[in-house]
C-alpha positions in Angstrom: -62.8 -46.5 -122.0 -63.8 -45.2 -118.5 -67.0 -46.1 -116.8 -70.1 -43.9 -117.2 -70.1 -40.9 -115.0 -71.4 -41.4 -111.5 -75.0 -40.3 -110.9 -75.5 -37.1 -108.8 -75.1 -37.6 -105.1 -78.1 -36.8 -102.9 -78.7 -33.1 -102.2 -76.9 -31.7 -99.1 -76.9 -28.5 -97.2 -74.2 -25.9 -97.0 -73.5 -27.0 -93.4 -72.9 -30.6 -94.8 -70.4 -29.2 -97.3 -68.6 -27.3 -94.6 -67.9 -30.5 -92.7 -65.5 -31.5 -95.4 -62.4 -29.4 -94.9 -60.6 -28.9 -98.3 -57.4 -26.9 -98.2 -54.7 -25.9 -100.6 -51.1 -26.9 -100.1 -47.8 -27.1 -101.9 -46.1 -30.4 -102.6 -42.7 -30.2 -101.0 -41.5 -33.8 -101.7 -42.7 -36.6 -104.1 -41.2 -40.0 -103.6 -41.7 -43.4 -105.2 -43.9 -45.9 -103.4 -42.8 -49.2 -104.9 -44.5 -51.2 -102.1 -48.0 -50.0 -103.1 -50.4 -52.5 -104.6 -51.3 -50.0 -107.3 -48.6 -47.6 -108.7 -48.5 -44.5 -106.4 -46.3 -41.8 -105.0 -45.7 -40.6 -101.4 -46.3 -36.9 -101.2 -45.4 -34.4 -98.4 -47.7 -31.4 -98.7 -47.2 -28.0 -96.9 -50.6 -26.6 -95.8 -49.1 -23.6 -94.0 -48.6 -22.7 -90.3 -52.1 -23.7 -89.1 -51.9 -27.3 -90.4 -48.3 -27.9 -91.3 -46.8 -30.6 -93.5 -49.0 -33.7 -94.1 -48.3 -36.9 -96.0 -50.5 -38.6 -98.6 -50.3 -41.6 -101.0 -51.5 -40.6 -104.5 -52.1 -42.9 -107.5 -51.0 -40.3 -110.0 -48.0 -42.1 -111.6 -49.5 -42.2 -115.1 -50.0 -38.4 -115.5 -47.2 -37.0 -113.4 -43.5 -37.6 -112.9 -41.7 -37.2 -109.5 -39.7 -34.3 -110.8 -42.8 -32.2 -111.8 -44.7 -32.5 -108.5 -42.6 -30.4 -106.0 -43.8 -26.8 -106.0 -47.2 -27.7 -107.4 -50.2 -26.5 -105.4 -53.0 -29.1 -104.8 -56.3 -29.4 -103.0 -56.8 -32.0 -100.3 -59.3 -33.1 -97.6 -57.4 -32.5 -94.4 -60.0 -33.6 -91.8 -60.4 -37.4 -92.7 -58.9 -39.8 -90.1 -55.4 -41.0 -91.0 -55.5 -44.1 -93.2 -52.9 -46.9 -93.3 -52.0 -47.7 -96.9 -49.6 -50.6 -96.8 -46.7 -49.6 -94.7 -47.5 -45.9 -95.2 -49.8 -43.7 -93.1 -51.7 -41.3 -95.3 -52.9 -38.1 -93.4 -54.8 -36.2 -96.1 -56.6 -37.1 -99.3 -55.2 -35.2 -102.3 -58.0 -34.5 -104.8 -58.3 -35.0 -108.5 -60.7 -35.7 -111.4 -60.6 -38.7 -113.8 -59.4 -38.0 -117.3 -60.8 -39.8 -120.4 -58.9 -43.0 -119.3 -59.8 -42.8 -115.7 -56.4 -41.5 -114.6 -56.2 -38.9 -111.9 -55.7 -35.2 -112.8 -54.9 -33.2 -109.8 -57.0 -30.2 -108.7 -54.9 -27.1 -108.6 -55.7 -23.4 -108.3 -55.4 -21.4 -111.5 -53.2 -18.9 -109.7 -50.9 -19.2 -106.7 -52.7 -18.8 -103.4 -51.5 -18.9 -99.7 -51.1 -22.5 -98.4 -53.8 -23.5 -96.0 -56.6 -21.6 -97.7 -60.0 -23.3 -97.4 -62.2 -24.2 -100.4 -65.6 -22.4 -100.4 
């Protein structure tokens, strides 16, 4: 059973929200990441001409197979600094919500949208 929901974060302004750059991209490649401490995949995500292809490590192995990820659009934070995860350099944070068991469910648009579009 998952933990209780997190309490609401402190109130922020719209300008605070705009500091987090969340964009949509399409997963091009999903690869196994057996060296990760927790089960994860390595993803290459295309965010369009302005941002390009970025890489991310995602702990989504319980709910998704490698074969079903390419072609799927996802939301990601694209303006965090790069983060070393084991031997892998993650460039973006792919976003999701926890399911009833605490496993990640990816955030995807309900319809196809152009890569690189910003969340607002």
